[in-house]
C-alpha positions, 0 to 999 in steps of 0.5 A, spaced: 179 190 447 177 193 440 178 200 443 185 198 445 186 195 438 184 201 435 188 206 439 194 201 437 192 202 430 192 210 431 199 209 434 202 205 428 199 210 423 202 216 427 209 212 428 210 210 420 207 214 414 208 212 407 206 217 402 207 216 394 206 222 390 199 223 388 197 222 396 195 215 396 200 209 398 199 204 392 199 196 395 200 193 389 208 193 389 213 195 394 221 196 395 223 193 402 229 193 406 233 195 412 237 201 414 243 201 419 249 205 421 256 203 423 257 208 429 255 205 436 250 210 438 243 211 440 239 216 436 236 222 440 228 221 441 226 226 436 230 223 430 226 222 424 228 217 418 226 219 411 227 213 406 225 215 399 225 211 392 227 216 386 228 215 379 235 217 378 236 216 371 237 223 368 244 226 370 243 234 372 236 233 373 233 232 380 231 225 381 223 224 381 220 222 387 216 215 387 215 214 394 217 216 401 216 213 408 218 217 414 219 213 420 220 215 428 224 210 430 222 206 436 228 202 437 235 201 435 238 199 428 236 196 423 230 199 422 225 196 417 222 200 411 217 199 406 216 204 400 210 202 396 209 204 389 204 203 383 208 199 378 205 203 372 210 209 375 216 204 373 219 204 367 224 198 365 228 203 361 230 207 367 234 207 374 231 207 381 235 208 387 233 208 395 236 214 399 235 215 406 237 220 411 236 221 419 235 228 422 234 230 429 231 237 428 234 241 422 241 237 424 243 231 419 245 225 423 246 220 417 245 219 410 246 214 404 253 216 401 252 211 395 247 209 390 242 203 392 239 201 385 233 197 385 227 194 381 230 195 374 236 193 370 236 186 374 236 189 381 232 186 387 226 190 390 229 189 397 235 193 399 239 194 406 242 201 407 248 203 411 248 210 412 254 214 414 255 221 418 255 227 413 
């Protein structure tokens, strides 16, 4: 019985991976939500979803990565996600947003095409993303 539980835990570990810069996932706080797309098509078996929490405060500067989750979807959309972060990394004066892509190999299948703000400036820590074809 415990062998099955251990194997199930390993499978889950390989199916969903969350990373925060610095290497360790913080468990004090998280942005959660779902992602979906409007097309009525199934994702290919090799599809990979990447969801990122970014600091998008500064214009003309690459957005700083705060947290990232990589998902190998095992079912149809909507796909839930969790982006753990360290609250010490969040500055109330800054603007944070969630961005997502779905890829099959090197091919981009879907992407967020607008800003989904979270955490600061009255925004929630929960967001539902709708991705579009590029």
